[in-house]
C-alpha positions as CSV (number, residue, x, y, z in Angstrom):
1,X,109.4,114.0,103.1
2,X,112.7,112.7,102.0
3,X,113.5,109.1,101.6
4,X,117.0,107.9,100.6
5,X,118.0,109.4,97.3
6,X,114.7,110.7,96.4
7,X,112.0,113.1,97.4
8,X,108.7,111.4,96.5
9,X,105.6,113.0,95.1
10,X,102.7,112.8,97.6
11,X,99.6,111.6,95.7
12,X,96.7,113.4,96.9
13,X,94.0,112.5,94.5
14,X,92.7,109.0,92.8
15,X,93.5,109.0,89.2
16,X,96.0,107.7,86.7
17,X,99.8,108.8,87.1
18,X,102.6,108.6,84.5
19,X,105.3,106.9,86.7
20,X,108.6,107.8,84.9
21,X,111.7,105.8,85.2
22,X,113.7,106.4,88.5
23,X,117.0,106.0,87.2
24,X,116.6,109.0,84.6
25,X,114.0,111.2,86.6
26,X,114.1,110.4,90.1
27,X,110.7,110.0,90.3
28,X,108.8,108.2,93.1
29,X,105.4,108.4,94.8
30,X,103.7,108.2,98.2
31,X,100.3,106.7,98.4
32,X,98.4,106.9,101.8
33,X,95.0,106.9,103.2
34,X,94.4,110.2,104.9
35,X,92.1,108.5,107.3
36,X,94.9,106.5,108.6
37,X,97.6,109.3,108.8
38,X,100.8,109.6,107.5
39,X,102.9,106.9,108.9
40,X,101.3,104.1,106.8
41,X,101.9,104.2,103.2
42,X,103.1,102.8,100.1
43,X,106.0,104.1,97.9
44,X,106.1,103.4,94.3
45,X,109.0,103.6,91.9
46,X,109.5,102.6,88.3
47,X,112.9,100.8,88.3
48,X,115.1,99.8,85.5
49,X,118.5,98.0,85.3
50,X,120.5,100.7,84.0
51,X,124.6,100.5,84.2
52,X,126.1,103.7,86.1
53,X,123.0,104.5,88.1
54,X,121.3,103.7,91.5
55,X,119.3,101.0,89.8
56,X,122.5,99.3,88.1
57,X,122.0,96.3,90.6
58,X,118.0,96.2,90.6
59,X,117.0,92.7,90.7
60,X,113.8,93.4,88.3
61,X,112.7,96.2,86.1
62,X,109.1,97.6,86.3
63,X,107.2,99.1,89.3
64,X,108.5,98.5,92.5
65,X,105.9,99.1,95.7
66,X,107.1,99.0,99.1
67,X,104.6,99.1,102.1
68,X,106.1,101.4,104.9
69,X,105.0,101.5,108.5
70,X,106.9,104.4,110.2
71,X,105.1,103.2,113.5
72,X,106.9,100.0,113.3
73,X,110.4,101.4,113.2
74,X,112.4,99.8,116.1
75,X,109.6,98.1,117.5
76,X,108.9,94.4,118.0
77,X,105.2,94.3,116.9
78,X,105.6,91.5,114.2
79,X,105.0,93.9,111.2
80,X,108.0,94.7,109.3
81,X,108.6,98.5,109.1
82,X,109.5,98.4,105.2
83,X,108.2,95.5,103.2
84,X,108.5,94.9,99.2
85,X,104.8,94.1,97.9
86,X,105.6,91.3,95.6
87,X,103.3,90.8,92.3
88,X,102.7,87.1,93.3
89,X,101.4,88.1,97.0
90,X,104.4,86.2,98.8
91,X,106.4,88.1,101.2
92,X,110.4,88.2,101.2
93,X,112.7,86.6,103.9
94,X,113.8,89.1,106.4
95,X,117.2,87.9,106.4
96,X,119.4,89.5,103.7
97,X,116.8,89.3,100.9
98,X,118.8,89.4,97.6
99,X,116.0,90.3,95.0
100,X,114.5,88.1,92.5
101,X,113.3,88.5,88.8
102,X,109.8,88.6,90.1
103,X,110.1,91.6,92.2
104,X,108.5,94.3,90.0
105,X,105.1,94.7,88.6
106,X,105.5,94.7,84.7
107,X,102.4,93.5,82.6
108,X,104.7,92.9,79.6
109,X,106.9,90.5,81.7
110,X,105.5,86.9,81.7
111,X,107.1,86.6,85.3
112,X,104.9,89.5,86.8
113,X,101.7,90.1,84.3
114,X,99.8,91.3,87.4
115,X,98.3,94.8,86.6
116,X,96.7,95.6,90.1
117,X,98.0,95.5,93.6
118,X,95.4,95.1,96.2
119,X,97.5,94.6,99.4
120,X,96.5,95.9,102.7
121,X,97.8,98.8,104.7
122,X,100.1,97.9,107.3
123,X,97.7,98.6,110.1
124,X,95.1,96.4,108.6
125,X,97.9,93.7,108.1
126,X,98.9,94.0,111.9
127,X,95.0,93.8,112.8
128,X,94.6,90.7,110.8
129,X,97.6,89.0,112.2
130,X,96.5,89.5,115.9
């Protein structure tokens, strides 16, 4: 699977993974539940504001987690096909969200000290909103 400028590694087993900086390695990861299929997944990147790279305009540094639901692309079902999972649990505006210093997961950052992410898969979020 190729997403934008990177080809993410698909995480196939539980465990601890070294998530290196995307601006220097191109690393990104796909996490999904095999029981739910491959169209509902999280993408994880380690972003760093670095001049002269793709991340030069990043709004925050640390792990950025996106929930992606390929089944919602172009469908008006009330669920966004791609949504950042913000550390504080809030959602972003659907109109030209410009980012903030609270977008990335970084336990050393007092703005985002959270260490765990427990957001729902997209299909569970859709079921909960009905």
